[in-house]
Structure formats: C-alpha cells, structure tokens
C-alpha positions in Angstrom: -46.9 115.1 139.9 -49.6 116.3 142.3 -49.5 115.7 146.0 -52.1 115.0 148.6 -51.7 118.6 149.6 -52.6 119.7 146.1 -55.7 117.5 146.1 -56.7 118.8 149.6 -56.4 122.4 148.3 -58.3 121.7 145.1 -61.1 120.0 147.1 -61.0 122.6 149.8 -60.3 120.1 152.5 -58.8 121.8 155.6 -57.3 118.8 157.4 -55.7 115.4 156.8 -58.6 113.3 158.0 -59.4 112.0 154.5 -55.8 111.5 153.2 -56.2 107.8 153.0 -59.2 108.2 150.7 -57.3 110.8 148.7 -54.4 108.5 148.2 -56.7 105.9 146.7 -58.1 108.5 144.4 -54.6 109.7 143.4 -53.5 106.1 142.6 -56.7 105.5 140.6 -56.1 108.8 138.7 -52.5 107.7 137.9 -53.8 104.4 136.6 -56.5 106.2 134.5 -53.9 108.5 133.0 -51.7 105.5 132.1 -54.6 103.5 130.6 -56.0 106.5 128.7 -52.7 107.5 127.2 -51.1 104.1 126.8 -47.9 105.5 128.3 -46.0 105.1 131.5 -45.6 108.3 133.5 -42.6 109.3 135.6 -41.9 112.0 138.1 -38.2 112.7 137.5 -36.7 110.7 134.6 -37.9 108.5 131.8 -35.8 105.3 131.7 -34.0 104.7 128.4 -35.9 101.4 128.2 -39.3 103.1 127.9 -39.4 104.9 124.5 -43.0 106.1 125.0 -42.7 107.1 128.6 -43.2 110.7 129.6 -42.7 113.0 132.6 -45.7 114.2 134.4 -46.5 117.8 133.3 -49.0 120.5 134.2 -51.7 119.2 131.8 -51.5 115.7 133.3 -51.4 117.1 136.8 -54.5 119.1 136.0 -56.3 116.0 134.6 -55.5 114.1 137.8 -56.8 117.0 139.9 -60.0 117.0 137.9 -60.4 113.3 138.4 -59.6 113.2 142.1 -62.0 116.2 142.8 -64.7 114.5 140.8 -64.4 111.3 142.7 -64.3 113.1 146.0 -67.5 115.0 145.3 -69.3 112.2 143.5 -68.9 109.1 145.7 -72.0 107.2 144.3 -72.3 105.2 141.2 -73.4 107.0 138.1 -77.0 106.8 137.2 -79.3 108.4 134.6 -80.0 111.2 137.1 -76.3 111.7 137.9 -74.7 111.4 134.5 -71.4 113.2 135.6 -69.3 110.1 134.8 -66.1 112.1 134.3 -65.2 115.7 133.9 -64.9 116.6 130.2 -61.7 118.5 130.6 -59.6 115.5 131.7 -59.8 113.8 128.3 -59.1 117.1 126.6 -55.9 117.6 128.7 -54.7 114.0 128.1 -55.6 113.5 124.4 -52.4 115.0 123.0 -50.4 112.4 124.9 -52.5 109.4 123.9 -50.7 106.9 121.8 -52.6 106.2 118.6 -51.9 102.7 117.3 -52.1 102.5 113.5 -53.8 99.7 111.6 -51.2 97.1 110.6 
C-alpha cells in the first residue's frame, strides 16, 4: 500500500508540512477503493473469514495515487467550469477488481 512519502513524491511536495492533509486523502482513497470494488483490502494477509478480500497491489496503489494527487491539486468543489471530478484512470485500474453482483 502507498505511504505518505509516496504521495509526497507523486505530488512533488518537498516537506512534511501537509502530511496531516495527505493522511486524510489517503484514508479517503482507501475508502473509495473499498466502496468502488465492494472488497476489503489488506496490506499483508487476507483473513480466511473474508472470501472476497484482496491484498493491495500496484494497480490499486496507482489508483490511490491518482485520487490523492487529484484531491491535493483540486481542493474546491466541482463545478461546470471545473469538471475534473475524478481522474479517468482510477476506475480503469480498479474495475477488474470490482465485485459484480448478479441478478437473483
């Protein structure tokens, strides 16, 4: 899973003065990944009790880097003039891991 240092490097931040903000973005990115995919994500080991759980991987890490950088650079609410709601690539990276619930 990505670290605050990874986010700082990606956003080209040279010091730790915004680490508290970056931690909020990282936690929100983790929540977004979980919500989008419908899965729990783990750093080291998936518990036997979680049959759909997965380990963080490079694609998920990249999706979280895209989200955190987007939120760092776009701190205002989205408007018609600023329609960059989310970077396109994040969904592309996460879609293969999304649980698709069939019609019952």
